[in-house]
N, C-alpha and C positions, 0 to 999 in steps of 0.2 A: 262464362264470366270469370274472372280471376278471383284469388282469395281476398281476404280482408285487406283493406289499404292501411298502412302505417301511417301515423300522424306526421305531419311535417317536422323534419329535424330529428326524427328517431334515429337512433344509431342502429346499424345492421346487427344482426345478432351474434355474428362471429367477431365483432370488434371487442378487443380487450381493454378493460378499464386501466386507468392509471394505477390504481391500487394493485391491480392483478399483474400489470408490467413490473411494477416495483418489487412485488413479492417473487416474481420469476427471477429478477436479478438478484435480489437478496439470497435466493435459493442456491444461486451458483457461488457466490462469496459475500462476505460482509462489504457493505458500501457505506459511504459517508452520505449525510444529507446532500451536500454539495454535488457529489458525483450523481446522485439519483435525479437531483434538479436539472443538471445538465442533460443526462441521458433521456429524461422524459419530458423535457420542455417542448420539443417539437410535437408532442401528442396532446398536449393541453388545448383543449377546445375553448374552455372558458377561463378568464383569468381567476387565479385563486383556487381552482379545483386541485392543483398539483400540491400546493403548500397545505390544503385540507387533508388530502390523502396522505401525505407524509406526516403530518401532524398525528393523525390516527395511528398510522404505523409505529410512530415512536411512543405513543402513549401506551400501546399494547406490547412494547418491547421487542419488536420486529427489527426496527431500526436503532442502532446504538453506535454512537462516535467511540466509545470506549472499546467495545468489542471490535469495530472497524480497525482502530489503531493497534491492538493486540493481535489481530489477525495478520495485518500487514507485517508487523515485526516478526511474527512467528514463521510467516512464509518466506520472508526476504533476507532475515538476519544472517542465515547460512551463507549468502551470496554477497552481502553489501555491508559496509561500515555504517556507522551512526550518522556520518554527514549525508549519504546517500538516502538513507531511512529517513531522516529528517526533511529532506527536499521532497521526497514523495509523499510524506504526510502532510507537508505544507501545500503541495500541489492538490491534494484530495480535500483541502479546505479545514483540516483539523485545527484546532486552537493550541496555541503555543504552549500553554500549561498542560494540556493532555498529551503533547507531543514530548515535552521534558519529562513528565511522570512516566511514560511508556518507555523512552529511551533509557532511563535510568535503571530499568530492569535488565538491560542488556550490556550496560556500560563495563561491568567487570569481565565480561566475556570478549572485549573488542579484541585484545591481542591474540587470544586463541583462534578466534574467528579469522582474523586475518591470516595466521600462519595456515591455517586449514584451506582458506581460499588460495594461498600462495602454493601449497602443496599439491592441490588439484591441477594447478596449471603448470607448474615448473618442476623439472627433474631434480634440480639441486641448487645450491646456493650460487649466486653470481660470481663468476670468476674474472671477469673484466669490468671496467668502469662503464662501458657500453651495456652490458648485460645487466648491471646493477641499475643502471638508469631505466632500461626496459621494464625491468620488475617493479621498480618503484613507480613509474607510470601506471603500470597495470593496477596496483593496489590503491594508488591514489584515485585513479578513475573509478574504482569500486567503492570509492567513499570512506576509506580509513584516513584518518589524520596522519600527518607528516611524522608525528612522534610514533605513533603505532607502526608505521611502515618501518621507520628506522629501527625500532626494536625488532620487529619481524624478520628483517633481513640481517640484522646485525649480530644475532646471538642465537644460540641454541636453546630449545625450550627449558632445559634443565637450569641454564644460567639465570633465568629471571625469577625463579621460584614460583612460576606460574602454573 
C-alpha cells in the first residue's frame, strides 16, 4: 500500500506560496506593488489571495513604494536623465506625487550627470554639425532635457559654475 492520501485540492509540498514568491523577488531588488501583481498574477489560484499576501508584506514593511522609487533612482540616475527616470517610474505604477518627490532629489545633479554620461560615450566635443546632432540624440535618448543637453554640449564645466 502507498502512503497517506492527500486531501483533494491540496498543494504539493514543493509549491512556493505567493508570499514566498514575492519575498524572493523583493530579495533581488525593490519592487512596486504593481510589478509584483503583474509578475505573480499567473500563480494566483484563488482570487484575492495575491492582494492579501501583498497587503501583509506591505503592513510588515517588506514592500514599500517609497523604497522602490528611491532604489530605481539610485540604480539608474548615473545612466539616465529625469525624463527617462520619470517614465520608468510611471511604468512601474508609482504615484505621480511620489515620482515628483523622488526626482526632486536628483534635479540639482542633472547637468553633471549628463556630462558624465556624455564623457563615458564620447572622446571630445562635437567638431561638426553632424557629430553635434549625433551626440545630442544620444543624450536626448538617455532622458535628458533639451536644455540640459544644450548646456552639456555647449560649455565646459567651469563655465556654468556647477
